[in-house]
C-alpha positions in Angstrom: 4.5 -8.6 -2.8 1.5 -8.5 0.2 4.1 -8.9 2.8 5.8 -6.1 1.5 3.0 -3.4 1.6 1.8 -5.2 5.3 5.8 -4.6 6.2 6.0 -0.8 4.8 2.0 0.7 6.3 3.1 -1.2 9.3 6.8 0.5 10.2 4.7 3.9 9.5 2.2 4.1 11.9 1.6 3.9 15.4 -1.0 1.7 15.3 0.7 -1.4 13.0 -2.3 -4.5 14.4 -4.8 -2.7 12.8 -3.1 -2.4 9.5 -5.1 -4.5 6.8 -4.4 -5.5 2.8 -6.8 -6.8 0.7 -5.5 -8.2 -2.9 -7.7 -8.8 -5.9 -7.6 -9.6 -9.0 -8.5 -7.5 -11.9 -7.8 -6.1 -15.9 -5.3 -7.6 -15.9 -3.3 -6.6 -12.8 -3.6 -6.9 -8.9 -4.6 -4.4 -7.2 -3.9 -4.2 -3.4 -6.5 -2.2 -1.0 -4.4 -0.8 1.8 -6.5 -0.3 4.9 -5.7 1.2 8.3 -6.7 3.1 11.7 -8.2 6.5 10.6 -5.5 8.3 13.2 -3.2 6.4 11.0 -4.9 7.7 7.4 -2.4 11.2 7.6 1.1 8.9 8.6 0.4 7.0 5.3 -0.4 9.1 2.8 0.9 11.9 4.1 1.7 15.6 3.3 0.3 16.4 -0.1 0.4 12.5 -1.2 4.1 12.4 -1.2 3.9 9.1 0.9 1.6 7.7 -0.6 3.1 8.3 -3.9 6.6 6.2 -2.9 4.4 3.3 -1.7 3.0 3.4 -5.3 6.3 3.9 -7.2 8.5 1.3 -5.3 4.9 -1.1 -5.1 5.1 -0.7 -8.6 9.0 -1.0 -9.2 9.1 -4.4 -7.5 6.3 -6.0 -9.3 7.7 -4.6 -12.5 11.3 -6.8 -11.7 8.7 -9.6 -11.4 6.5 -9.1 -15.0 3.5 -8.1 -12.9 1.5 -4.6 -13.2 0.2 -4.4 -9.6 -1.7 -1.0 -7.8 -1.9 0.3 -4.4 -5.4 2.2 -3.2 -5.8 3.3 0.3 -8.8 2.8 1.8 -10.7 5.1 4.2 
């Protein structure tokens, strides 16, 4: 799961080396914290948050197939 999120984020940004994903457990679900370079924040969030919403939707559907609950937080 972490590798999938890392791959998606690195594919979207100009500085893929600056992308980090931190995984933590909380309240019965796994929380992934995605950090990117400040200049790439708009590329990950997208216009009106559309890209961020689709990343979260994709990750939740993959997790549901594995019987897990996750959420994705984009950190600034």
